[in-house]
Phi, psi and omega in degrees: 000127181288169182298315184290325176297316178295322181295311186280348173290340178267007183229137170229172186237138177231146179285139175213121177054041173083005179227165181271129181243136181275129181229131177283142179270334187233170176287155182284166177295330179296320178293319179296336180274000178303131178096355180296327178295333178279317187286322185275121177203160182286133178241130181266002181212176179244174188297317180304322179293318179295316180295328177297319177294319179297319179296318178296323177295319178297316182296322186261004178063038175269148179289135176260124182276161178296332178290328176294318177294322178298320178293322179297315181294321182294335182271358179295124179220024176197165178296325179296318177298320181296317179297319180291335183293334181302320180301314184287326175296318179295315178297320181292322181302326183258023177257178179299331182262011188298344182269003188246021177299123188287145181299325178289335175293320177298316178300314181297317183295318179298317178299319178297319179295317179296332181277323189249318184196107181286339179295326177295320179298314181297322178296319180291324180289318180291337178240045186300329181291340180266339182247344178076018180267104180235088180292159175269185185296315183294321179294319177297321179300319178298318181293315179299316178298324179299315179292325178296317181292335177273000183056032178263087183291322180298314178296320178298320179292324178294321176295318176301320179298319179292324176296318178298315181294329179267005180057050182248039184253002184267058178220134187294322176296320178297323180301315181295313182292318183295316179293325178292317178299314182295321180295320177292320179295318179300311182295325182284336188246349180279131180282158181296130182092349177258163178248346182230137177299153179276088182287128176264343182244120182295324181295316177299317180296317178299316182295316178296316178297321178296319178298313179300316181296315182289313180296320177299322177293318178297324182272354186055040180257104185296327180297310182293318182293318180292326175302315178295316180297321180298315179295319177296322177296323178293318178297318180300318182291325185271327188235356180093161185292333180296332179293345181269319188241349188230333187238081355280178183298142175213146183282062179233159181294143178267008178282122181295162174100042181295317181291322178297320179293325177296317179294320179297323178295317181291327181290327186258356183254151176255017181285146178274135176245164182276159174299326177299316179296315180298320180293319179295318178300315180293321179298315183293325178289324180296332179294344180271000180119144183289342182246018182284151179295328180295318179297320177299317180293320178299317179296321178296315179296318180296317178295322179296320179294321180291323178296327178270009179060039180257006174245118187241148175264015178297126182297333182290346179269349181285174179299314179292320179296320178293324178296314180297323180295318179291324180295335177294340179254013186298320182297319179295314181294325174304313182301319178298316180297316183293321178295319180294318182289328179302317177295317179297316180297320178299319178295320179295316181298318179297315180295319180297320180296321179294316180298319178296321178294320178296319178301317179298318179298316181294319179296324178293320177295319177300317182296316179296318179294320178297317180298317180296312182296318182293325176294318179296319179296322179294319178296317179298318180296319179294318179297319179298315181295321178296320180294321179295317181295321183287318185270344177082015178275074187289340178290345177261009184291329180278121181289146180290146179289137182273134177284107185290341181295338180270353182276153171294137193301324184278357175261000176284149182291337180262024180302139179261124182302128177104342181291125179193168179270137180292334178298324178295319177295319182296320179297318178294321180298318180294322180294319180292317184274348180069026181279155180289137180285123178250147181293139175246120183255118178256128182257000000 
């Protein structure tokens, strides 16, 4: 593929006010490079060495700090390393320090996954409670954009589902990308003569409907929101209200009557909806039976809207048209995201430098304490041996073995460098920054 072919494949054109307007389909390379200042850092070791220390900590039941995990993630430089990292993330998640995985570590890990193997990322996202990978909105936008550029609609919809479940849809850049992914997915999966794709998975249908409903609400777009409500109403009628919010869990209201609320909104609103939205609303009502009260009401509301000229065939009101309209503002929204993240990244770098300095101080204190304790133990052993030689109790010459389980972990002779509790680091950090102490509840 030539340079110009690749360039213009990321651009399409939409009519606006009688002229052709150029609109980007994807995020810029600058947006994709967000977080590189966090991910790129000098490493004095490689991943096998770091993992060896982590394994020794696991064997000896020493605490693994979030900074040790951060170094492990930073040293990933191949798909094999990435596959092996899942084990350590899982072990860390269920350790005493499992609640302290740093946000820049998550950014670095996501970048590594996008570079080497996105399937690992999807597995971590779908099992986020076991790996502790909870990206923010900007990080999610990068992942979604990655799947869009690969023309992987299924992967893009799966990412959208995770964003929906984590309630990460209130971002303008996300609105443009999510509607574009759904419009492409819709077009690719809807059969000729139908208005709704033939969903085989109720959970997938619920997630897509939830995204439409939430994004439509954020945009105050009645067409998109009613499309989502209609699909949710169909699921409610066929599978019950629990299939919407509980089986599996989803951040949606457990109050029944999604289709009724959509109709009530259309009855009291003067907003124009698309022909696409009206057809989907009618389709979802027809699934409840040709003689159902809901279908009768839908037809009455639809006829009323048409009489008031509130149903339009304007392409800009459709799902694809709304996506293209948002994409026309993508560059501006990108700029806002990048400006916001730059400040966040600076704060992260500053915090990370402070934490590393605190770690060095604690390790130095551990070393001094170990040296003092070992010297005292050596003196005690010499005094014991002298007493045995003077009194002749040779059967007591051999010192008793010390139970290491009762020792403080960093005073053990087999201590692994770097092992410490994140709460100790956090307390020092609060003292340095003068931040208010908040309760930390470990379950």
